[in-house]
N, C-alpha and C positions, 0 to 999 in steps of 0.2 A: 756154788758148793767148790771146796778147794781139792784140789788137785794130790794124788797121794804122796808126790813127793813134798808137800806143803802141811803134812800131818804128823804128830808126834805120835809113837804109836807104843814105841816098848816101855814099860815100866821103868828099867833105866833109864831112858832118857826124862821122863814125867820123873824121875827122883833127883837127877842131877841137875835138873830146871829148878826146881822148887826147892831145894836143899843150897845151892850155890849160888842162884841168881840174884840180881835184883829186885825188889818187892815193890810194889803199891797198892794201895788197896783204895776202893772207892765204893759207893754204898751198897751198889748191885756186884761188883766184882772184885776180886785180889788177881794182881795179873803179876806173873815170874817172867823174867826172861834172861837169858844168858847167852851171851857171843857165841856163833859157831863159824867164825873165820868166811870165808866166801861160799859157803853154802846156801842152798835154798832157804828162806825162812820159813822154819817148821812153826805148828800151832798146834795145841792140844786143851781140850774140854775135862772138869771136874766140875759136875753136878749131881751134888748126893742127894739122896732122899729128901731130906731136910730142906729141901728146895722145894718139892711137893712130889705128886702122883707122874705117873709115867708121863701120862701125855703133856701135863708141864714142865717137867727137865725138856722134853724132846723139842719145846717149843722154845724154853730159853737156848737149848744147843744150837737148833737153825738160827736163831737170832745172834748167838754169839760167832755163830760160823761164817756168817754173814758181813758181821763187821770185821773179821778176821779176814776175809777175802776183800774187803774194801782197804783193809790198813796194807797189803800186801803190795798196792801201788806205790806208798811210801815208803816202805822197808821190804824189796823183795828178796833179799840177803843178808845174812848174818846174824839173824837171831831164832834162838829155840823159845818159845812162848808158851808158858802155862797158865791158862784161865782158869781160875777156879769160882764158880756161880754162889753170890751167898742167897739165903732164903728168899730177901727183898726185890731179888730178880725175877720172881714169879709174879710180882705184878705189876713188875715194871714197864714202861712203853718201851717199842723198839727204838725210839729216837734216845731215851735215858741210858738203855743198855749199850746203845753203840758209843754216845758222848762218853759214858764211864770206859768204857773199852780204849775207847781214843785215847782219853786223857792220861789213863794207869799206862799205858804202851809207851806215849812219850815222857812221862816222868821217868820208867824205868830205860829208855832209849837212853836220855840225859844221864843218869846215873851211870851207866855203863860205859859211855863215852869221854866220861870224867874222868875212871877209872884207867 
């Protein structure tokens, strides 16, 4: 579970991250990240109805939330992250989702470090 301080909550923050952040796509997710200075890393999730019914969307969201919680060990400060789940995420295993999430996050972090 993510602490309240580690959640992107407002539509303004979601929009800013998606529009001006680095982007990295994988089979199951598209991840957007933007630097946030020395503030704690915050993560938000977008899981549209195209992913599946409510039960499926919530399962995908819980799995991505756990992957995000694990990634906070590597990136505890400095990023706002928005994760968009794609329809294949509905049938993806936990391991596939976690791998796609971590890979996309590393790619975005690398892009942001170059700038």
